[in-house]
N, C-alpha and C positions, 0 to 999 in steps of 0.2 A: 358185472362189476359196477355198471352205472346206476342201477336201481337199488343196490344194497344200502341198508342203513348201517352206519358205523357206530356201534355202541361205545360209550366211554366208560372206562373202568371206574370202580369206586375211588373215593378221595385218597385213600392211603397208598394206592399203587401208582408207581411211576409209569407214565406213558412212554417216555424215552429219557435217556440220561446221557450227559456228557461227562467229561473228566471231573469237573468241579460242581456240576449242578444236575438236578433232575427236574422234569416237568410233570406235573400232576394236576388233577382237578383242584379247585380252590376248596379250602376249609374255612369255617367261620373264624378260626384263629388268624387267618391271613388278612382279614378285612381292614383292621386299623392301619397296617403298613400300606396296603393297597390304596386306601382312601388318601393317605398322606401324599403319596407321589402322584396319583391320578388326578388329584385336585390342586396340584401345584401348577398354577396358571402359566408361569413362564416355561417350566419344563415340558408341559403338555401342549404347547402352542400348536404343534403340528398334528395332534391327535384329535379324533372326533369323539372317542369314548371317554368322556371326562365330565366333571362338574355335577355328578349325582350325589345324593345323600348316602350315608352308610347303609340305610335300609334299602334304598334302590339298588345299590351295588350288590347287597346280599341277595336280593330277589333274583338278580340277573346271574350272578356268579355261582350260586349254590343250587340252582335248579337242574334237573335232569336235562341233558342236551345231547345232540348228535353232531357229528362233523358236518353233516349236510345243512344243518341250521346255523352253523358257525358256533365256535366255542372258544372261550377265553380260558387259558390254563396258567397256573402259577409256576414261576421259575423259582426253585428253592436251592440255596447253596448247601451242598452236602456237609461242609465242615461244621456248620452251626445251625442248620435247619432254618436259616433266615430267608424270608421272601425277598427276592432282589428284583423281581420284575414279572412280566407276563407275556404270553404269546397268544395270538389269535390264529385259529386254523378253520378254514371253511372249504368243504369239498363240493364242487359244482361239476357234475358229469365227469369230464376228463381233466379238470383243473383243480388244483389245491391253491387257495389264496392264503397267504401268510401275513402276519403282522407281529410286531414285537416291541416291547418297551422295557427298558431297564431303569430302575429307580435312580435318581440323580446321585444318591449316596454310593452307587456302585458303577457309575459311568467311567469310561476310559480304562477299564481293567480287563477288557477282552471277553466279558461275559456275553454280550450280544452276539459277537462273532461266533463264539463257541456254541452257544445254544442254537442260533439260526443254522449253522452248519449241521449240527446234530438233527435238527428238525427236518432239514432237507433230506438227510440220509434216511430218516424214519419214513418220510413220505415216499421216497424212492423204493423202500421195502414194501410199500402197500401196492405197488403196481406201476404201470406206465402212465404217469400223470404229468401234465405240465404244472410248473410251479410258478405262481405269479405273486407280485407284491405291488401295492400302490403306495406312493410316497409324495408328500408335499414338495413342490419344486424347491423350496427354501431349506429343506431338511438335508443339508449337505452331509452330515454324519451318517445318516441312514443310506443315502445314495452311495456314499463311499463304501459302506459295508456291503451293500448288494453287489456293487461292481467287483469288490474283492472276492466275493463268493461266486463270480462268473455269471451274474445276472446281467442282462442287456436291456436297455430301454427299448420298449416296443410301441409306446404310445404316450401322448401328452394331451390331457383333456381337463379343462376347467381348473387349472392350477395344480393338477396332480399328474405325476409321472408314473407310468406303469412299466414294471420290469418283469422279465421272464428269464428263468434259468436257461442259459444257452447251451450247456453241456453237462454231463454227469459231474456232480460236485463231490463225489466220494473221495475223501482223503486229500482235499486241496489245501487244507490249512497246514 
């Protein structure tokens, strides 16, 4: 299990899906919306993956990748096929690291909670892994979300809090 390389399916296929959204690889048609919210300085103040040109994002998001190298995926709203955010997943030995961003146009509508819950369930289906997330100390909305989903703070380092899922999260929402 630890030395397997996890292949990512082609762009058109959902990796996992929630009631209102699905998560898939990025397509070139996602780039304009992605650049709009990722380069919103105020909205992205707690994120490190920001400030690139469209060309740089294209090179990063559209290349072949594995979960072991870390991968960014598109969150797409089923109702209208709109890109509403993205998730990051990285598999390191027995740990899955997760990250998530919802565009400010879709904030406070439950999308982050719904998608992160589904992402946790998907990871749990992959095997017995710890699930971890790092969050800026000032990012109260993200901290609140992780706590709601039963993550517990396990470390505090250089302005970043580290959370680990403390118990099975299946069906807690």
